[in-house]
C-alpha positions in Angstrom: 8.8 47.4 -42.5 9.3 46.7 -46.1 10.2 43.1 -45.2 6.5 42.5 -43.5 4.8 43.7 -46.2 5.7 40.7 -48.3 2.8 39.0 -49.1 4.5 35.4 -48.4 5.8 36.4 -45.0 2.3 37.6 -44.2 1.2 34.0 -44.7 3.4 32.4 -42.9 2.6 34.6 -39.8 -1.1 34.0 -40.0 -0.6 30.1 -40.3 2.0 30.0 -37.2 -0.1 32.4 -35.3 -3.3 30.4 -35.9 -1.3 27.2 -34.9 0.0 28.6 -31.8 -3.1 29.7 -30.7 -5.3 26.5 -31.5 -2.6 24.6 -29.6 -3.2 26.7 -26.9 -6.8 26.3 -26.6 -6.6 22.6 -27.0 -4.0 22.0 -24.3 -6.2 24.7 -22.0 -9.7 22.9 -22.9 -9.0 19.1 -22.0 -12.7 17.9 -21.9 -14.2 14.8 -19.9 -12.7 15.7 -16.6 -8.8 15.4 -17.4 -9.4 12.3 -19.7 -7.2 12.5 -22.9 -8.9 10.4 -25.6 -6.6 9.1 -28.5 -6.6 7.3 -31.2 -3.7 4.8 -32.2 -3.4 3.8 -35.9 -2.3 0.3 -35.8 -0.3 0.3 -39.2 2.3 2.9 -39.6 1.7 4.1 -35.7 0.7 7.6 -35.6 -1.4 8.8 -32.9 -3.9 11.6 -32.6 -5.7 13.3 -29.9 -9.6 13.5 -30.0 -12.2 15.6 -28.4 -15.1 13.0 -28.0 -17.2 15.4 -26.2 -17.1 17.2 -29.4 -17.9 14.1 -31.6 -14.4 12.8 -32.3 -14.2 9.3 -32.8 -11.4 6.9 -33.8 -11.5 5.1 -37.2 -11.5 1.4 -38.0 -8.2 1.4 -38.7 -7.2 2.9 -35.1 -7.3 1.8 -31.5 -8.7 4.0 -29.2 -6.7 5.3 -26.0 -7.6 7.0 -22.9 -5.0 8.5 -20.5 -5.6 9.7 -16.9 -7.8 7.1 -16.1 -8.2 5.3 -12.8 -7.7 1.4 -13.0 -10.0 -1.0 -11.6 -9.6 -1.8 -8.0 -7.4 -5.1 -7.8 -8.1 -8.2 -5.6 -7.6 -8.1 -2.0 -4.4 -10.1 -1.1 -4.0 -12.9 1.6 -3.6 -11.9 5.2 -0.4 -12.9 6.3 0.5 -15.1 9.3 0.2 -13.8 13.2 3.1 -13.0 14.5 4.5 -14.5 17.9 3.3 -12.6 21.2 5.7 -10.2 22.6 8.6 -11.9 24.9 9.5 -9.3 27.0 9.1 -10.6 30.4 9.2 -7.1 32.4 9.1 -3.6 31.0 8.2 -0.3 32.7 8.1 3.6 31.7 9.7 5.6 34.5 9.6 9.4 35.2 12.5 11.1 36.5 11.8 11.2 40.2 11.2 7.0 40.0 7.5 7.5 39.6 6.1 4.3 37.3 3.7 5.5 34.8 3.0 2.0 33.0 4.8 -1.6 33.7 4.6 -5.1 33.7 6.5 -7.3 36.1 7.9 -4.3 37.5 6.8 -4.0 41.4 8.9 -0.6 42.0 11.0 1.9 41.1 13.5 3.4 44.1 15.5 6.6 43.2 18.6 7.1 45.3 19.9 10.5 46.8 22.9 10.5 44.3 21.2 11.8 40.8 20.5 9.6 38.2 20.8 6.3 40.4 17.6 4.0 40.4 16.8 0.3 41.5 14.1 -1.3 39.3 12.8 -4.3 41.2 11.0 -7.2 39.2 8.1 -9.1 40.3 9.1 -12.9 40.0 12.4 -12.7 37.9 15.8 -13.5 38.9 17.3 -10.0 38.2 21.0 -11.7 38.1 20.0 -13.4 34.9 18.6 -10.7 32.8 20.1 -8.2 30.1 17.9 -5.3 30.6 18.0 -2.7 28.1 17.4 1.0 29.1 16.4 4.1 27.0 16.6 7.6 28.4 13.3 9.3 27.7 14.0 12.6 29.6 14.3 16.3 28.8 18.1 15.9 27.9 17.7 12.4 25.7 20.3 13.8 23.2 23.0 14.0 25.7 22.3 11.3 28.6 23.4 7.8 28.6 22.1 5.1 30.7 23.7 1.8 32.0 22.0 -1.1 33.5 23.8 -3.4 36.4 21.3 -6.3 36.8 21.4 -8.1 40.5 23.2 -5.4 42.2 20.3 -3.7 44.1 19.1 -5.3 47.7 18.4 -8.8 47.4 19.5 -9.2 44.0 16.0 -8.4 43.0 16.5 -5.3 41.0 18.4 -3.9 38.0 20.4 -0.8 39.2 19.9 2.0 36.5 22.6 4.5 36.1 22.0 8.0 33.9 24.6 10.6 33.2 24.9 13.6 30.9 27.6 13.2 28.3 28.3 16.7 27.8 28.8 17.4 31.5 29.9 13.8 32.6 27.5 14.2 35.5 24.7 12.1 36.8 21.4 13.3 36.0 17.9 12.5 37.0 15.8 11.6 33.9 13.0 9.6 32.8 13.8 6.6 31.2 12.2 3.1 30.1 13.3 -0.2 30.8 12.8 -3.9 29.1 13.7 -6.9 30.4 14.0 -9.4 27.5 
């Protein structure tokens, strides 16, 4: 306790505590909706923060700086070129029972008695010349795989779709989408 009685120590403690309190108040109270105003001395490079709402101003030897401001809106960029129209000749979204939800150039889907086998019939497209792409969309999507065999359905006018589960290695009825590029 004798140490705290020293006059020098008391002065140092008062200065340190006052400085910390002042810094805390300044930090907690940034006026101007969060915009911080400062002054940058062009010769010497020192920077100081000012409170413009309390009359703080930069000197003639300083440049005013503001932080946390939203900049002006930039010019609108040019519009890019229009892309080509889609090139799919046919497509369909098919339910597990063979019902077509949406389609373009698909006339019908026949579900066979054997699970996972379908025939997708096309409007005016020779199915022997296509490379169909099928994606499984049913409830077992993470374990189902589909393959297509164009031109093997009745009259070569359809694409045969076969779906099976990779976990069980069994055929499985599942929804799918088909695209004929």
